[in-house]
Structure formats: C-alpha cells, structure tokens
C-alpha positions as CSV (number, residue, x, y, z in Angstrom):
1,M,-85.0,7.1,-6.7
2,Q,-86.9,3.9,-6.2
3,K,-84.8,0.8,-6.3
4,T,-87.6,-1.2,-8.5
5,V,-90.7,-0.4,-10.6
6,W,-92.9,-1.6,-7.7
7,G,-92.1,1.2,-5.4
8,A,-92.3,3.6,-7.9
9,L,-95.8,2.5,-9.1
10,A,-96.9,3.2,-5.6
11,S,-95.4,6.6,-5.8
12,P,-97.7,9.7,-6.7
13,R,-94.8,10.9,-8.8
14,Y,-94.6,7.7,-11.1
15,L,-96.1,9.4,-14.2
16,I,-93.7,12.2,-14.2
17,S,-90.6,9.9,-13.2
18,S,-88.4,8.3,-15.5
19,W,-89.9,4.7,-14.9
20,P,-92.6,4.9,-17.8
21,W,-89.7,5.4,-20.4
22,R,-87.6,2.9,-18.6
23,S,-90.5,0.6,-19.1
24,Y,-90.9,1.3,-22.6
25,A,-87.1,0.7,-23.2
26,Y,-87.2,-2.5,-21.1
27,L,-90.1,-4.1,-23.0
28,L,-89.0,-2.9,-26.5
29,S,-85.6,-4.0,-25.9
30,S,-86.9,-7.5,-25.0
31,V,-88.0,-7.9,-28.8
32,P,-84.8,-8.0,-30.3
33,M,-83.0,-10.0,-27.6
34,G,-85.8,-12.4,-27.6
35,V,-85.7,-13.0,-31.3
36,L,-81.9,-13.2,-31.2
37,S,-82.0,-15.8,-28.4
38,I,-84.4,-18.0,-29.9
39,G,-82.9,-17.6,-33.4
40,V,-79.4,-18.7,-32.0
41,L,-80.8,-21.7,-30.3
42,V,-82.8,-22.8,-32.5
43,G,-80.0,-22.5,-35.3
44,I,-77.3,-24.0,-33.1
45,A,-79.8,-27.0,-32.1
46,G,-80.8,-27.5,-35.8
47,L,-76.9,-27.4,-36.8
48,S,-76.1,-29.7,-34.0
49,A,-78.5,-32.2,-35.3
50,L,-77.4,-32.0,-38.7
51,L,-73.5,-32.5,-37.6
52,S,-74.5,-35.1,-35.1
53,P,-73.1,-38.0,-36.8
54,I,-69.5,-36.4,-36.5
55,L,-67.9,-35.3,-33.5
56,V,-68.4,-31.3,-34.1
57,G,-72.4,-31.7,-33.6
58,V,-71.8,-33.2,-30.2
59,L,-69.6,-30.8,-29.3
60,M,-71.9,-27.8,-30.5
61,L,-74.7,-29.5,-28.3
62,A,-72.4,-29.8,-25.4
63,A,-71.7,-26.0,-25.6
64,F,-75.3,-25.0,-25.0
65,P,-75.0,-24.3,-21.4
66,L,-72.2,-21.3,-22.4
67,L,-75.0,-19.9,-24.7
68,G,-77.3,-19.8,-21.6
69,A,-74.5,-18.1,-19.6
70,A,-73.7,-15.4,-22.3
71,I,-77.6,-14.5,-22.5
72,G,-77.6,-14.4,-18.8
73,Y,-74.9,-12.1,-18.7
74,V,-76.9,-9.7,-21.2
75,E,-80.0,-10.0,-19.5
76,R,-78.7,-9.2,-16.1
77,R,-77.4,-6.0,-17.6
78,R,-80.6,-5.0,-19.2
79,A,-82.6,-5.6,-16.2
80,G,-80.6,-2.4,-14.5
81,L,-83.6,-0.7,-16.4
82,M,-86.0,-2.1,-14.0
83,L,-83.7,-3.2,-10.7
84,V,-81.7,-0.3,-10.2
85,D,-79.3,-2.5,-8.1
86,G,-78.9,-5.1,-10.8
87,I,-78.9,-9.0,-10.8
88,P,-75.8,-10.2,-8.8
89,S,-74.3,-12.9,-10.6
90,P,-74.8,-16.5,-9.6
91,H,-71.6,-17.5,-11.0
92,A,-68.4,-18.6,-9.1
93,V,-65.8,-16.4,-9.1
94,L,-62.9,-18.4,-10.4
95,P,-59.2,-17.3,-9.6
96,S,-57.4,-15.2,-11.9
97,G,-54.9,-17.8,-12.8
98,V,-57.5,-20.5,-14.3
99,S,-57.2,-21.0,-17.8
100,L,-59.8,-20.1,-20.5
101,K,-60.4,-23.5,-21.4
102,A,-61.1,-24.6,-17.5
103,R,-63.3,-21.6,-17.0
104,L,-65.4,-22.6,-19.9
105,R,-65.6,-26.0,-18.8
106,Y,-66.6,-25.0,-15.2
107,R,-69.0,-22.6,-16.7
108,R,-70.7,-25.3,-18.5
109,R,-71.0,-27.3,-15.7
110,E,-72.7,-24.8,-13.5
111,Q,-76.4,-24.9,-12.8
112,A,-76.9,-21.1,-13.2
113,S,-75.8,-21.4,-16.9
114,M,-78.6,-24.2,-17.3
115,R,-81.0,-21.7,-15.6
116,A,-80.0,-18.8,-18.0
117,L,-80.4,-21.2,-20.9
118,G,-84.0,-21.9,-19.8
119,Y,-84.4,-18.2,-19.5
120,G,-83.5,-17.7,-23.1
121,F,-85.9,-20.0,-24.1
122,V,-88.7,-18.3,-22.1
123,L,-87.4,-15.0,-23.6
124,G,-87.6,-16.3,-27.2
125,V,-90.8,-18.2,-27.1
126,F,-93.3,-16.3,-24.6
127,V,-91.6,-13.0,-23.2
128,W,-90.7,-11.0,-26.5
129,P,-94.1,-11.7,-28.2
130,L,-96.1,-10.3,-25.1
131,S,-93.4,-7.5,-25.2
132,A,-93.9,-6.3,-28.6
133,V,-97.7,-6.6,-28.7
134,I,-98.2,-4.5,-25.6
135,G,-95.2,-2.4,-25.5
136,G,-95.3,-1.9,-29.5
137,L,-98.8,-1.3,-29.7
138,S,-98.6,1.3,-26.7
139,A,-96.0,3.1,-28.1
140,V,-97.5,3.1,-31.9
141,V,-100.6,4.6,-30.4
142,L,-98.8,7.2,-28.2
143,G,-96.8,8.2,-31.6
144,I,-100.0,8.7,-33.6
145,T,-101.8,10.5,-30.6
146,I,-99.1,12.9,-30.4
147,A,-98.5,13.4,-34.4
148,T,-102.2,13.8,-35.1
149,P,-102.1,17.6,-35.0
150,F,-99.5,17.6,-37.6
151,L,-101.3,14.7,-39.7
152,A,-104.5,16.6,-39.9
153,G,-102.7,19.9,-40.4
154,D,-101.4,18.3,-43.8
155,G,-104.8,18.7,-45.1
156,E,-105.7,14.9,-44.9
157,D,-108.4,13.8,-43.0
158,V,-107.8,12.0,-39.7
159,Q,-110.3,9.3,-38.6
160,M,-110.3,8.6,-34.7
161,W,-113.4,6.5,-34.3
162,S,-116.7,8.5,-35.1
163,W,-114.4,11.8,-35.0
164,K,-113.2,12.9,-38.1
165,L,-110.4,15.6,-38.0
166,D,-109.3,17.7,-40.7
167,T,-107.6,20.6,-39.3
168,F,-104.5,21.2,-36.6
169,W,-106.7,22.7,-34.0
170,E,-108.9,19.7,-34.0
171,G,-106.1,17.2,-33.7
172,L,-104.6,19.3,-31.2
173,L,-107.7,19.1,-29.2
174,F,-107.8,15.2,-29.5
175,T,-104.0,14.9,-28.6
176,V,-104.8,17.0,-25.4
177,L,-108.0,15.1,-24.3
178,F,-106.9,11.8,-25.2
179,G,-103.3,11.7,-25.0
180,P,-102.7,12.3,-20.8
181,V,-105.3,9.7,-20.4
182,F,-103.5,7.1,-22.8
183,Y,-100.3,8.0,-21.4
184,A,-101.4,7.3,-17.7
185,V,-103.4,3.9,-18.5
186,S,-100.5,2.5,-20.8
187,S,-97.9,3.7,-18.1
188,Y,-99.3,1.9,-15.3
189,L,-99.9,-1.3,-17.6
190,L,-96.4,-1.2,-19.2
191,G,-94.9,-0.8,-15.6
192,L,-96.8,-3.7,-14.3
193,L,-95.5,-5.9,-17.2
194,A,-91.9,-4.7,-17.3
195,G,-91.7,-5.2,-13.5
196,A,-93.2,-8.8,-14.0
197,E,-90.6,-9.7,-16.5
198,A,-87.7,-7.9,-14.5
199,S,-88.9,-10.1,-11.6
200,L,-88.9,-13.4,-13.9
201,A,-85.4,-12.5,-14.8
202,K,-84.1,-12.1,-11.1
203,A,-85.9,-15.5,-10.6
204,M,-84.2,-17.3,-13.3
205,L,-80.9,-15.5,-13.3
206,G,-80.2,-14.3,-10.1
207,P,-78.2,-16.7,-7.5
208,R,-79.8,-19.3,-5.1
209,Q,-79.2,-19.4,-1.4
210,E,-76.3,-21.9,-1.8
211,E,-74.9,-19.9,-4.5
212,L,-75.0,-16.9,-2.1
213,Q,-73.4,-18.7,0.6
214,R,-70.5,-19.8,-1.8
215,N,-70.0,-16.5,-3.1
216,L,-69.8,-15.3,0.3
217,A,-67.4,-18.2,1.5
218,E,-65.2,-17.0,-1.8
219,L,-65.0,-13.5,-0.7
220,R,-64.0,-14.5,2.9
221,R,-61.3,-16.8,1.3
222,S,-60.1,-14.1,-0.7
223,R,-59.8,-11.6,1.9
224,L,-58.0,-14.5,4.1
225,D,-55.7,-14.6,1.3
226,L,-55.0,-10.6,1.3
227,V,-54.4,-11.0,5.0
228,D,-51.8,-14.0,4.3
229,A,-50.2,-12.1,1.8
230,F,-49.8,-9.2,4.2
231,E,-48.3,-11.3,7.0
232,T,-45.7,-12.5,4.4
233,E,-44.8,-9.0,3.2
234,R,-44.6,-7.9,6.9
235,A,-42.3,-10.9,7.8
236,R,-40.0,-10.4,4.7
237,I,-39.8,-6.8,5.6
238,E,-38.7,-7.8,9.2
239,R,-36.3,-10.2,7.9
240,H,-34.8,-7.4,5.7
241,L,-34.3,-5.2,8.3
242,H,-33.1,-7.4,10.8
243,D,-30.7,-9.3,8.9
244,G,-29.3,-6.3,6.7
245,V,-30.0,-2.7,8.0
246,Q,-29.7,-3.6,11.5
247,Q,-26.6,-5.8,11.1
248,R,-24.9,-2.7,9.1
249,L,-26.0,-0.4,12.3
250,V,-24.4,-3.0,14.6
251,G,-21.3,-3.0,12.5
252,L,-21.3,1.0,12.4
253,T,-21.6,1.4,16.2
254,M,-18.8,-1.2,16.8
255,T,-16.8,0.5,14.3
256,L,-17.5,3.9,16.0
257,G,-16.9,2.7,19.6
258,L,-13.2,1.3,18.5
259,A,-12.5,4.7,16.9
260,E,-13.8,6.5,19.9
261,L,-11.0,4.4,22.1
262,D,-8.4,5.0,19.7
263,L,-8.5,8.7,19.3
264,P,-7.1,11.5,21.2
265,E,-9.1,14.2,23.3
266,G,-10.1,16.6,21.1
267,E,-12.9,18.1,18.3
268,G,-12.4,14.9,16.2
269,R,-13.1,12.5,19.3
270,R,-16.2,14.5,20.3
271,L,-17.8,14.3,16.8
272,V,-17.0,10.7,16.8
273,V,-18.8,10.2,20.3
274,K,-21.6,12.1,19.0
275,A,-21.9,10.0,15.9
276,H,-21.6,6.8,18.4
277,A,-24.6,7.8,20.1
278,E,-26.7,8.9,17.4
279,A,-26.0,5.5,15.8
280,E,-27.1,3.6,19.0
281,A,-30.2,6.0,18.9
282,A,-30.9,5.1,15.3
283,L,-30.3,1.3,16.0
284,A,-32.8,1.4,19.0
285,D,-35.4,3.1,16.9
286,L,-34.8,0.4,14.2
287,R,-35.3,-2.5,16.8
288,A,-38.4,-0.7,18.1
289,A,-39.7,-0.5,14.3
290,V,-38.9,-4.1,13.6
291,R,-40.7,-5.4,16.6
292,G,-43.6,-3.2,15.6
293,I,-43.6,-4.6,11.9
294,H,-43.4,-8.6,13.0
295,P,-42.4,-9.2,16.6
296,R,-40.0,-12.2,16.8
297,V,-41.3,-13.4,20.3
298,L,-44.7,-13.6,18.8
299,V,-43.6,-16.0,16.3
300,D,-41.4,-18.1,18.3
301,H,-43.1,-18.0,21.7
302,G,-46.9,-17.1,20.9
303,L,-49.4,-14.4,22.0
304,Q,-49.2,-14.5,25.7
305,A,-45.3,-14.0,25.8
306,A,-45.6,-11.1,23.0
307,A,-48.5,-9.5,25.3
308,R,-46.3,-9.7,28.3
309,E,-43.4,-8.1,26.2
310,V,-45.8,-5.2,25.3
311,A,-46.9,-5.0,29.0
312,D,-43.7,-4.5,30.3
313,R,-42.6,-1.7,28.2
314,M,-45.9,0.4,29.5
315,P,-45.1,3.2,31.9
316,L,-48.0,2.3,34.0
317,P,-48.8,-1.1,35.7
318,V,-50.6,-3.9,33.4
319,T,-52.2,-6.9,34.6
320,L,-52.1,-9.6,32.3
321,N,-54.4,-12.8,32.4
322,I,-54.4,-14.4,29.0
323,T,-54.9,-18.3,29.3
324,L,-55.2,-20.0,26.1
325,P,-54.9,-23.8,25.4
326,D,-52.9,-24.1,22.4
327,R,-51.2,-22.0,19.6
328,L,-53.5,-20.2,17.3
329,P,-53.1,-19.5,13.5
330,A,-50.4,-16.9,12.8
331,P,-53.1,-14.5,11.1
332,I,-55.3,-14.6,14.4
333,E,-52.5,-14.4,16.7
334,A,-50.8,-11.5,14.9
335,A,-54.3,-9.5,15.0
336,A,-54.8,-10.2,18.7
337,Y,-51.1,-9.1,19.1
338,F,-51.8,-5.6,17.5
339,V,-55.1,-5.3,18.9
340,I,-53.4,-5.4,22.3
341,S,-50.4,-3.6,21.3
342,E,-52.4,-0.6,19.8
343,A,-55.2,-0.5,22.9
344,L,-52.0,-0.3,25.3
345,A,-50.7,2.5,23.3
346,N,-53.8,4.5,23.3
347,V,-54.2,4.0,27.1
348,A,-50.5,5.3,27.5
349,K,-51.2,8.3,25.4
350,H,-55.0,9.2,26.1
351,A,-56.5,7.8,28.8
352,Q,-54.9,9.3,31.7
353,A,-55.0,5.8,33.5
354,T,-53.1,4.5,36.6
355,T,-53.9,0.7,35.9
356,C,-54.8,-1.4,33.0
357,E,-55.8,-5.2,32.7
358,V,-55.6,-7.4,29.7
359,S,-57.6,-10.7,29.5
360,G,-57.8,-13.4,26.9
361,W,-59.6,-16.5,26.6
362,V,-61.1,-19.1,24.4
363,D,-65.1,-19.3,24.4
364,R,-66.8,-21.6,22.4
365,G,-64.0,-21.7,19.8
366,R,-63.7,-17.8,19.6
367,L,-60.9,-16.1,20.8
368,V,-61.9,-13.1,23.2
369,I,-59.5,-10.2,24.2
370,T,-60.4,-7.5,26.4
371,V,-58.5,-4.4,27.5
372,Q,-59.7,-2.3,30.3
373,D,-58.4,0.6,31.9
374,D,-59.3,3.0,34.6
375,G,-58.9,6.4,32.6
376,V,-61.0,9.2,31.7
377,G,-62.9,7.4,28.8
378,G,-64.4,8.8,25.7
379,A,-62.6,6.7,23.2
380,Q,-64.3,5.6,20.0
381,L,-63.6,3.6,17.1
382,G,-62.9,5.9,14.0
383,A,-61.2,8.4,15.8
384,G,-58.0,7.3,14.7
385,T,-56.5,5.0,12.0
386,G,-54.8,2.4,14.6
387,L,-57.9,0.8,15.6
388,T,-60.0,1.3,12.6
389,G,-57.3,-0.6,10.3
390,L,-57.9,-3.3,13.1
391,V,-61.4,-3.5,12.4
392,T,-61.0,-4.0,8.7
393,R,-58.3,-6.8,9.4
394,L,-60.6,-8.6,12.1
395,D,-63.4,-8.3,9.8
396,A,-61.5,-10.3,7.1
397,L,-61.0,-13.0,9.8
398,G,-64.7,-13.0,10.8
399,G,-63.9,-11.1,14.1
400,T,-65.5,-8.0,15.6
401,L,-63.8,-5.4,17.7
402,D,-66.2,-3.1,20.3
403,V,-65.2,-0.3,22.5
404,D,-67.1,0.8,25.6
405,S,-65.9,3.8,26.9
406,P,-68.3,6.4,28.5
407,P,-67.1,9.9,29.6
408,G,-65.3,9.5,32.8
409,G,-64.3,5.8,32.2
410,P,-63.7,3.1,32.4
411,T,-62.8,2.2,29.0
412,R,-63.2,-1.1,28.0
413,L,-62.1,-2.8,24.3
414,R,-63.4,-6.5,23.4
415,M,-62.1,-8.2,20.7
416,E,-63.7,-11.7,19.4
417,C,-62.4,-13.7,16.4
418,P,-62.8,-17.5,15.7
419,C,-59.9,-19.9,16.5
420,R,-59.8,-21.0,13.0
421,L,-59.4,-19.8,9.8
422,G,-62.8,-19.8,7.5
423,D,-64.9,-20.0,10.2
C-alpha cells in the first residue's frame, strides 16, 4: 500500500484502491472539525473579551495555546487517512513524574502549540468551506447518479440536463454512462485536494528540524537512563551475591573443613569430604558468576586491568595493548569490558585460534577496541545472543560494533563508542 495519496495518484490502480474513499472521508471529516475549531476559538475569544476586566478572562486568553495543542493532537491522527505513517508529534516528551500543572504550563509555551493554534484558525476559516463545497458536491452528485435508476423507476420524471428519464432502465443507462466518468474525474480531483490539505497539516503540525533533533536527544537520554538503571541493578545483584550468598558459602566450606578434621575415617567422613568439595566448587562458580555480573576489578582499577584479568583466564595466549589517557564513564567502560569478554569467550569456544590480540585506544574523542584472532573465521553478528545484546547496549551509548570474519579467517571485531555520555 502506498504511504501517501501522491504515490497512489501515480498508480494505475488508484481508482480501484481505497484512496478515493479515504479522500472522501478526509475532506468530509474536515467540515465538522473546521466548524468545531473555529466555533471554539471564536467562542472562547469572545468570552475572554467579556471577562477581561477580571482575572478569569486573562487566564482563558492565556490558555489558547492549549486549545491549539488539542486541535493538533486530533488533526495529526485524522491525517492518518491520507498519510499512512501519520504526522510525528513535535511536542517534547516530558518525564513521567512531571505534574499535570507543569505539563500544561510547558505545553502552553511550546512553539508547536502556537503553530497548531494557527492551523486550527486556517482549518476553521479556509479549509473546511473548500472541503464542504468540493467534497460535499461530489458526494451528492455521485449519490444522485447511483440512485437515478430507482428515482426514475418510481414513476417520477428525472431531468438530467436535456435528458428526461422516466423508467428504471433509462436511469440505469444514465448511471452506467455517466457514473464511472464522474467517479474517475471526481476521485482524482478529491485526491489532489485531500493530499494538499494533508500536506498543509503536516507542514504546520509536524516537527521542525530542531524539534526532531531535540526528540532524538531525549530518546538517547532515556536510553542512557535505562543503561544506568541496568548498571545500578547489576551492581546491586553483585553486592547481594558477594556480601550475602558468597559469605555464607565461605562459612559453609570452613565448617565442613573443620568437620572433616574432627571425624574419624568412615562413611560419615567420606560424605563430609564430598560435601566440602561440592561447596568449594559452588563457591568457585559463584565467584565466576559475580565476576561476570559486575567485575570488581573494573570498578576499582579500570578497563585495562579488567581486560588483563580476562586475558589471563584464556586457554590461548592473548596480546593486550590497551592505552587510555584517563578513566572513562562507567557505562562506557562496562560496555567495552563486556565486548572484550564476550569476544574472547567466542574465540576460545569457536575460532580454533592459536593467538589473539586485543587493542584499545582513543581516536578523536571515541574509544576504539579491536579483538583479532587467527582462527577459522565465519563469525557474524546475530548468530548468537551475546554480541547481539552488546550491539543494543552500544547503540544506546552512541557506539557501533562491527565484525569482519571471512571464511578461513582472520576474524576482527571492532567497537567504537564516544568517550563521553550524550555524544
């Protein structure tokens, strides 16, 4: 389906599509909306003038932009009849904790509300009369043309120009000859008019360039807030496991160790030894999980030390060459750490590599991390959930992740991310 009426008008299937009827619906719905808009605006303006000697009239006049915001809200949705994607809202997205009074005050000061108020005036003075004349006249003529056989069949004479119709068959002949021609001509005319009105609505009610940039910045900020919340939750889980569950397991292993020393040889001592070994294995697994959730070395010593710890645990030699001038913001360091950790884990599991090299540096305000191995290649983003999740995480920070891995190798993963949040 075409996204706008302009593309539909150029299609040979326009007359048999839904666009002519959408044009009728859009133009005819402009009539009540235009009458209501101008009626409300004129009525409130008059009432404000009458009450101007007292404070109520001044407050009503100051609330005019809010009427514009309401008109814009309705009209952007009505424009979906002609613009399949609709008209994006130009208004700023306010935080959920903002009170209703503060929201109304902010909306009253926005330029988008004043533009919508101007559109309401244009709709009420110019647009709806034109829509009523052309759309209404076309609908009436089309309706009479379709009903002509039944009107003539009732025994009444129907005069169509110089053609006098007094039987059902004459009326049907007139409908067959005149109806398709009128439908085709009127459909294209109404499509052009409805498209022009929808374009006017988009121009006046849609976002300006600076509003689009502001909305994009707000979206980026909200995603950064989600990243911060995610990091805070990871830190909370890590503290709970480290200070709670891990300490209990340490106490359990110590108790089992003491019991092992005190028990004589036999079945009971053998079971205690086995339980001691299981507890120590569970403690080791828990420590590995805690390290993966929120590595303490990353928080305390930074990305270079954390990357070195990951490299030391690898079953193959890893050359580490990370040079950073200063510590980076915590979300960026965490993203880089998990990229390195996930990439090295994939190398160990799938690459069949003998060596691997991790490099990191800052280039024109952007952190660059590369992980390269001499394995069999064939790696790609989207093949697993690990790197796919990191792509989403980096996108929220304004970063990118690319993988170059031809069959036969080598594989080279490259991450880039701004060194400052919000860039």
